[in-house]
PAKE-259588 format. One line per 4 residues: number of its first residue (from 1); their letters; for each residue z, y, x of N, C-alpha, C, O. Coordinates in steps of 0.001 Angstrom, whole numbers, plus 500000, padded with zeros to 6 digits. Layout:
// PAKE-259588
NUM	a	Z,Y,X,Z,Y,X,Z,Y,X,Z,Y,X ~ ...
This chain:
// PAKE-259588
1	mays	170592,922180,840672,170837,920748,840709,169539,920002,840475,168777,920350,839573 ~ 169274,918972,841282,168108,918116,841075,168504,916993,840123,169505,916308,840336 ~ 167718,916815,839084,168017,915789,838089,167297,914495,838429,166285,914495,839130 ~ 167831,913401,837921,167227,912086,838068,167336,911391,836727,168054,911849,835838
5	kvsi	166628,910290,836582,166720,909517,835347,168160,909048,835136,168663,909057,834012 ~ 168817,908640,836219,170205,908175,836127,171124,909287,835637,171981,909051,834786 ~ 170955,910492,836164,171835,911594,835739,171601,911943,834274,172551,912277,833565 ~ 170361,911873,833810,170062,912153,832400,170634,911041,831518,171171,911316,830445
9	fnma	170523,909797,831962,171113,908677,831218,172622,908849,831105,173196,908624,830039 ~ 173266,909247,832197,174724,909411,832177,175152,910576,831285,176195,910506,830634 ~ 174350,911650,831251,174651,912735,830308,174552,912226,828874,175400,912545,828041 ~ 173516,911431,828583,173353,910871,827234,174547,909998,826864,175041,910063,825738
13	lnhl	175008,909186,827804,176191,908344,827542,177421,909204,827268,178199,908907,826362 ~ 177597,910267,828049,178737,911163,827834,178698,911800,826447,179739,911958,825809 ~ 177509,912166,825978,177382,912744,824632,177852,911759,823568,178301,912152,822491 ~ 177740,910459,823895,178152,909408,822960,179589,908938,823212,180030,907936,822650
17	sita	180311,909676,824063,181700,909362,824439,181815,908042,825199,182835,907358,825113 ~ 180770,907690,825938,180802,906519,826821,180980,907058,828234,180078,907694,828779 ~ 182127,906807,828818,182458,907456,830089,182086,906650,831328,181935,907226,832405 ~ 181937,905337,831206,181580,904525,832382,180127,904810,832749,179227,904538,831954
21	pist	179882,905360,833956,178526,905761,834311,177629,904582,834708,178094,903498,835059 ~ 176349,904845,834635,175334,903912,835143,175066,904315,836587,174974,905506,836886 ~ 174941,903350,837479,174607,903665,838869,173129,903381,839128,172493,902623,838395 ~ 172605,903987,840156,171199,903785,840521,170912,902312,840776,169849,901809,840412
25	nsmd	171861,901623,841402,171664,900213,841743,171677,899292,840538,171143,898184,840601 ~ 172287,899736,839427,172411,898852,838260,171398,899153,837161,171492,898588,836071 ~ 170432,900030,837424,169471,900451,836399,168712,899273,835768,168419,899292,834573 ~ 168397,898249,836574,167620,897118,836054,168468,896088,835324,167949,895262,834574
29	kdar	169800,896145,835552,170665,895101,834983,171597,895610,833891,172009,894844,833020 ~ 171925,896877,833929,172868,897446,832969,172217,897515,831583,171163,898129,831418 ~ 172845,896887,830599,172286,896828,829240,172098,898228,828656,171137,898470,827925 ~ 173017,899157,828976,172915,900523,828459,171685,901223,829047,170972,901938,828342
33	aivl	171448,901009,830342,170282,901619,830995,168989,901061,830411,168016,901794,830234 ~ 168978,899767,830113,167783,899141,829533,167481,899739,828158,166323,900019,827847 ~ 168514,899936,827335,168327,900553,826008,167813,901980,826163,166841,902361,825510 ~ 168450,902769,827015,168030,904161,827219,166603,904226,827762,165821,905088,827360
37	nnfy	166271,903321,828668,164938,903305,829265,163862,902984,828232,162731,903461,828336 ~ 164221,902168,827227,163262,901837,826163,162818,903086,825393,161694,903145,824896 ~ 163698,904071,825298,163399,905302,824572,162899,906429,825478,162323,907403,824994 ~ 163113,906300,826780,163016,907438,827680,161662,908149,827677,161611,909356,827441
41	etar	160579,907443,827930,159275,908109,828052,158863,908793,826756,158356,909915,826773 ~ 159080,908117,825640,158753,908717,824341,159615,909948,824091,159113,910980,823644 ~ 160910,909842,824378,161826,910976,824185,161412,912154,825057,161356,913290,824586 ~ 161122,911885,826327,160688,912950,827252,159453,913660,826730,159403,914889,826698
45	devl	158449,912882,826317,157203,913486,825849,157404,914257,824546,156780,915298,824342 ~ 158269,913756,823664,158538,914467,822411,159250,915792,822665,158940,916793,822018 ~ 160193,915809,823593,160918,917053,823896,159984,918042,824592,160070,919245,824348 ~ 159103,917556,825447,158103,918439,826066,157198,919057,824995,156872,920242,825055
49	kafd	156800,918242,824021,155893,918712,822972,156589,919658,822003,155941,920517,821406 ~ 157898,919512,821840,158648,920290,820848,158680,921781,821131,158991,922577,820245 ~ 158356,922166,822372,158501,923567,822754,157593,923877,823933,157278,923001,824739 ~ 157188,925102,824020,156318,925583,825094,157168,925904,826329,157389,927069,826660
53	wgfa	157642,924847,827006,158534,925002,828159,157799,925690,829312,156693,925292,829676 ~ 158416,926712,829876,157797,927436,830986,157521,926564,832196,156464,926694,832813 ~ 158443,925674,832554,158276,924868,833766,157161,923825,833625,156659,923314,834626 ~ 156777,923514,832391,155721,922517,832160,154406,923163,831737,153454,922469,831382
57	ntyr	154356,924481,831776,153185,925240,831361,152144,925246,832486,152482,925490,833644 ~ 150893,924979,832147,149841,925006,833159,148520,925408,832528,148379,925420,831306 ~ 147546,925742,833384,146210,926155,832950,145177,925251,833619,145357,924813,834755 ~ 144092,924983,832892,143003,924227,833496,141690,924622,832823,141604,924726,831599
61	dltl	140659,924842,833663,139318,925061,833132,138834,923739,832559,138962,922693,833195 ~ 138279,923792,831362,137889,922579,830664,136463,922147,830992,135607,922965,831329 ~ 136233,920850,830886,134921,920253,831120,134298,919909,829775,134935,919303,828914 ~ 133045,920306,829612,132346,919974,828375,132185,918467,828266,131890,917781,829245
65	stes	132383,917972,827062,132270,916545,826787,130826,916175,826464,130015,917035,826122 ~ 130519,914901,826575,129196,914409,826163,129165,914148,824660,128106,913877,824095 ~ 130325,914230,824015,130419,914029,822563,129793,915216,821832,129749,916326,822363 ~ 129312,914977,820616,128853,916092,819798,129942,916462,818798,130728,915620,818365
69	spnp	129966,917732,818447,131026,918236,817581,130814,917794,816133,129704,917884,815610 ~ 131886,917314,815486,131790,916972,814064,131959,918197,813160,131750,918116,811950 ~ 132341,919338,813761,132616,920552,812993,131649,921658,813431,131754,922147,814556 ~ 130701,922065,812558,129715,923079,812957,130333,924438,813309,129708,925243,814000
73	eypy	131554,924693,812837,132217,925959,813181,132600,926000,814669,132707,927072,815264 ~ 132804,924810,815257,133182,924695,816667,132137,923833,817376,132310,922617,817463 ~ 131062,924430,817883,129958,923640,818447,130233,923006,819812,129528,922079,820210 ~ 131246,923491,820533,131515,922968,821880,132674,921970,821852,133702,922200,821214
77	vydc	132479,920866,822557,133505,919821,822637,133950,919717,824090,133128,919597,824998 ~ 135269,919764,824297,135836,919664,825639,136749,918455,825743,137443,918094,824792 ~ 136734,917833,826922,137684,916759,827200,139047,917384,827443,139163,918384,828152 ~ 140068,916798,826859,141428,917289,827050,141986,916701,828350,141748,915526,828629
81	pndc	142717,917475,829151,143298,916926,830384,144195,915719,830098,144894,915684,829086 ~ 144169,914739,830990,144948,913503,830808,146450,913752,830712,147161,913012,830032 ~ 146939,914798,831395,148381,915055,831413,148824,916019,830314,149957,916499,830328 ~ 147932,916304,829363,148241,917264,828289,149138,916627,827236,148766,915640,826600
85	iatr	150317,917201,827062,151244,916784,826007,150990,917598,824741,151014,917063,823632 ~ 150742,918912,824920,150493,919791,823769,149583,920938,824195,149811,921581,825219 ~ 148550,921183,823393,147670,922318,823649,148338,923576,823103,148850,923575,821983 ~ 148334,924637,823887,149028,925863,823471,148079,927032,823199,148286,927771,822237
89	alid	147040,927217,824028,146109,928334,823825,144790,928013,824523,144760,927330,825547 ~ 143702,928522,823945,142378,928382,824545,141894,929775,824923,141851,930677,824086 ~ 141532,929939,826182,141168,931256,826699,139682,931290,827019,139156,930403,827690 ~ 139015,932324,826530,137615,932574,826869,137618,933194,828266,138097,934315,828438
93	tvks	137097,932489,829256,137167,932986,830638,136196,934133,830899,136310,934817,831916 ~ 135245,934352,829998,134315,935472,830152,134954,936753,829618,134908,937798,830266 ~ 135551,936658,828424,136131,937849,827791,137635,937979,828009,138231,938982,827615 ~ 138246,936989,828623,139683,936994,828927,140558,937183,827689,141534,937933,827724
97	derk	140213,936510,826605,141072,936562,825421,141207,935166,824820,140418,934263,825101 ~ 142240,935019,823976,142493,933730,823359,141593,933538,822145,141285,934481,821416 ~ 141178,932283,821950,140273,931945,820857,140821,930793,820025,141673,930028,820477 ~ 140314,930686,818803,140690,929580,817933,140095,928282,818482,139053,928286,819138
101	fevf	140776,927180,818201,140271,925869,818599,140825,924820,817661,141704,925093,816843 ~ 140309,923638,817790,140759,922525,816954,140878,921289,817838,140013,921032,818675 ~ 141937,920537,817653,142135,919299,818412,141712,918134,817524,142037,918098,816337 ~ 140983,917180,818107,140593,916003,817338,140479,914801,818259,140461,914950,819481
105	antl	140403,913616,817680,140240,912387,818460,138757,912050,818513,138092,911953,817482 ~ 138241,911872,819743,136820,911547,819882,136565,910082,819523,137471,909391,819056 ~ 135346,909609,819736,134979,908243,819330,135756,907171,820097,135859,906033,819639 ~ 136300,907530,821259,137119,906584,822030,138598,906688,821671,139430,905968,822223
109	geks	138920,907589,820742,140310,907786,820350,141075,908710,821271,142295,908825,821155 ~ 140380,909375,822189,141021,910300,823137,141070,911697,822534,140223,912071,821723 ~ 142075,912458,822946,142216,913828,822458,141117,914699,823057,140899,914706,824269 ~ 140435,915428,822190,139402,916372,822611,139653,917708,821928,140445,917807,820990
113	ilaq	138961,918735,822418,139157,920087,821891,137812,920633,821434,136828,920607,822173 ~ 137789,921128,820201,136597,921778,819665,136783,923284,819791,137856,923815,819504 ~ 135708,923977,820231,135806,925418,820450,134507,926117,820074,133470,925489,819856 ~ 134605,927443,820008,133439,928279,819715,132872,928904,820979,131883,929635,820922
117	ieca	133488,928624,822115,133097,929281,823369,132636,928268,824416,133058,927112,824420 ~ 131755,928739,825303,131156,927851,826301,131956,927782,827600,131870,926788,828321 ~ 132720,928806,827904,133531,928826,829128,135002,928920,828719,135483,929991,828350 ~ 135704,927799,828788,137060,927754,828237,138085,927285,829263,137824,926408,830086
121	rlry	139257,927902,829182,140420,927503,829981,141546,927191,828997,141801,927951,828062 ~ 142202,926079,829220,143280,925655,828329,144634,925942,828953,144873,925640,830122 ~ 145523,926535,828150,146934,926628,828539,147640,925540,827755,147522,925462,826532 ~ 148372,924703,828469,148979,923562,827789,150288,923148,828452,150597,923551,829573
125	trri	151045,922329,827724,152261,921718,828255,151848,920388,828866,151276,919532,828191 ~ 152144,920226,830149,151739,918992,830825,152896,918006,830897,154067,918384,830857 ~ 152538,916748,831003,153546,915691,831154,154152,915831,832557,153434,915843,833557 ~ 155476,915937,832611,156206,916008,833879,156996,914716,834002,157898,914462,833204
129	ekev	156670,913907,834984,157338,912614,835145,158427,912635,836215,159273,911742,836258 ~ 158409,913651,837076,159423,913749,838142,160603,914570,837639,160492,915774,837411 ~ 161721,913900,837476,162918,914555,836923,163412,915706,837796,164050,916629,837290 ~ 163128,915665,839102,163589,916744,839995,162960,918089,839624,163454,919136,840042
133	lyep	161881,918069,838848,161220,919310,838438,161797,919894,837150,161440,921006,836762 ~ 162680,919159,836488,163227,919615,835218,164151,920818,835402,164910,920896,836368 ~ 164069,921741,834463,165006,922856,834426,166263,922397,833681,166199,921462,832882 ~ 167407,923047,833935,168667,922601,833320,168615,922494,831803,169095,921514,831232
137	efai	168025,923513,831136,168010,923473,829676,167150,922329,829136,167433,921798,828062 ~ 166105,921947,829869,165296,920812,829437,166064,919503,829629,166074,918652,828740 ~ 166702,919345,830782,167432,918104,831081,168541,917857,830054,168697,916733,829577 ~ 169305,918887,829711,170400,918699,828753,169861,918443,827343,170420,917641,826595
141	tlsy	168768,919135,826986,168161,918924,825674,167616,917507,825560,167806,916841,824542 ~ 166941,917048,826607,166426,915676,826628,167562,914665,826527,167442,913663,825823 ~ 168661,914922,827226,169783,913968,827201,170374,913851,825791,170762,912758,825377 ~ 170446,914956,825055,170946,914895,823677,169974,914126,822781,170399,913353,821923
145	ylaa	168677,914336,822978,167703,913631,822148,167729,912131,822442,167637,911304,821534 ~ 167855,911802,823715,167954,910401,824121,169201,909748,823508,169149,908615,823029 ~ 170313,910478,823530,171551,909965,822930,171386,909776,821420,171913,908820,820852 ~ 170660,910681,820777,170426,910561,819334,169587,909328,819018,169862,908622,818047
149	lage	168571,909067,819827,167693,907922,819578,168384,906587,819861,168210,905622,819117 ~ 169161,906539,820933,169787,905276,821353,171220,905132,820864,171835,904082,821054 ~ 171756,906163,820243,173174,906207,819892,173688,905070,819047,174729,904490,819352 ~ 172974,904742,817987,173466,903677,817111,173454,902328,817834,174378,901530,817678
153	tltg	172420,902077,818613,172339,900820,819365,173464,900715,820386,174059,899650,820553 ~ 173756,901819,821068,174766,901793,822128,176199,901800,821609,177088,901227,822238 ~ 176431,902444,820466,177807,902591,819975,178078,901833,818683,179231,901585,818330 ~ 177015,901468,817982,177192,900843,816673,177557,901839,815594,177920,901454,814483
157	qqkk	177462,903134,815919,177860,904177,814973,176718,905171,814771,176357,905909,815688 ~ 176164,905184,813587,175100,906130,813273,175611,907568,813305,174861,908497,813606 ~ 176893,907740,812993,177495,909080,812968,177392,909771,814333,177092,910963,814403 ~ 177640,909028,815410,177540,909625,816758,176099,910002,817080,175839,911041,817688
161	adsc	175171,909152,816668,173750,909453,816880,173355,910712,816109,172639,911566,816631 ~ 173826,910822,814864,173516,911996,814043,174090,913273,814647,173452,914326,814619 ~ 175303,913171,815193,175930,914320,815844,175100,914775,817053,174922,915972,817278 ~ 174601,913816,817815,173766,914148,818979,172443,914768,818547,171915,915639,819239
165	mqky	171900,914331,817410,170655,914923,816902,170878,916385,816522,170027,917234,816785 ~ 172021,916677,815904,172334,918072,815567,172473,918918,816829,171988,920048,816887 ~ 173137,918360,817837,173304,919092,819092,171971,919252,819822,171736,920266,820479 ~ 171100,918246,819703,169752,918358,820284,169016,919548,819668,168431,920360,820386
169	ewkl	169046,919648,818347,168356,920746,817669,168937,922094,818065,168201,923070,818214 ~ 170256,922153,818237,170907,923392,818670,170498,923738,820106,170184,924890,820405 ~ 170504,922731,820999,170125,922972,822398,168661,923388,822502,168315,924230,823331 ~ 167804,922808,821675,166384,923182,821679,166228,924640,821261,165428,925379,821834
173	skak	166999,925043,820258,166970,926432,819810,167445,927378,820920,166849,928432,821139 ~ 168523,926995,821618,169046,927813,822727,168030,927891,823864,167849,928946,824472 ~ 167372,926771,824146,166369,926748,825215,165213,927690,824899,164680,928349,825791 ~ 164830,927751,823630,163762,928661,823222,164167,930110,823478,163352,930922,823916
177	qlna	165428,930426,823202,165923,931784,823439,165909,932112,824932,165464,933188,825332 ~ 166396,931180,825753,166441,931398,827197,165043,931549,827775,164802,932413,828619 ~ 164128,930711,827321,162763,930743,827825,162071,932049,827429,161301,932608,828211 ~ 162347,932534,826216,161738,933775,825736,162190,934962,826577,161426,935906,826775
181	qega	163418,934924,827070,163956,936029,827867,163299,936109,829243,163266,937180,829849 ~ 162778,934994,829741,162185,934992,831085,160985,935915,831198,160807,936580,832218 ~ 160160,935961,830156,158958,936786,830232,159079,938086,829482,158074,938754,829237 ~ 160297,938465,829110,160482,939613,828232,160755,940922,828960,161061,941922,828312
185	aede	160654,940946,830276,160930,942183,831008,159912,943251,830628,158714,942981,830538 ~ 160402,944456,830409,159509,945557,830052,159288,946427,831275,160134,946504,832167 ~ 158131,947083,831300,157868,948014,832386,158867,949158,832301,159231,949606,831214 ~ 159295,949614,833448,160278,950697,833488,159637,951992,833018,158530,952325,833440
189	dnsq	160312,952714,832159,159812,953994,831667,160293,955087,832613,161469,955453,832608 ~ 159381,955602,833419,159749,956603,834420,159969,957988,833816,160398,958899,834523 ~ 159688,958166,832537,159856,959484,831931,161319,959891,831840,161627,961064,831633 ~ 162230,958918,831995,163660,959239,831918,164164,959888,833211,165217,960525,833226
193	yydv	163410,959719,834275,163889,960176,835582,163249,961526,835936,162082,961788,835645 ~ 164056,962352,836567,163583,963681,836950,163761,963862,838430,164699,963329,839022 ~ 162882,964599,839021,162981,964900,840437,164007,966038,840581,163788,967147,840093 ~ 165112,965750,841248,166188,966755,841325,166187,967479,842669,167168,968131,843027
197	r	165086,967366,843411,165028,968057,844689,165033,969557,844510,164988,970296,845494
């Protein structure tokens, strides 16, 4: 299924027991859509940051910054990619292994990366703005978080918002389990098989 902002908004409303859906044509006028939209970008970015989602995982070779490092342990300063929501690993492209790093705000207030290596590749969670790229577990988790944030405003009941927050945390936990299973395949052990010719 391809997701859209409208479909995620309608899932959030359903979590709050609001059954009348929002239509694509009413997004600019519907008061519920306006409330949900006020939270949407922040909620999306927070849910992306909360977990190392496979569909939002990407790699990029880093560019050395003109800034100087404030930490002598990490002499190299790299500019962080603009679409980076969360840094996950720094890879030494010469030795092909992961290295320690530190994230800090440079003099312009932008996110930068301090490292001990001169040739670095970053693995990170990138901002995904096109809902059609969302995986099912991300879309449902985001919808619960959105319902938790907007719940009291939309229903007047903090209890419904709190219930959605609990379900968000549960869905996030389930998503972590599902995502972990994707890369968990083991190589087949051929020692169990015998040639019976």
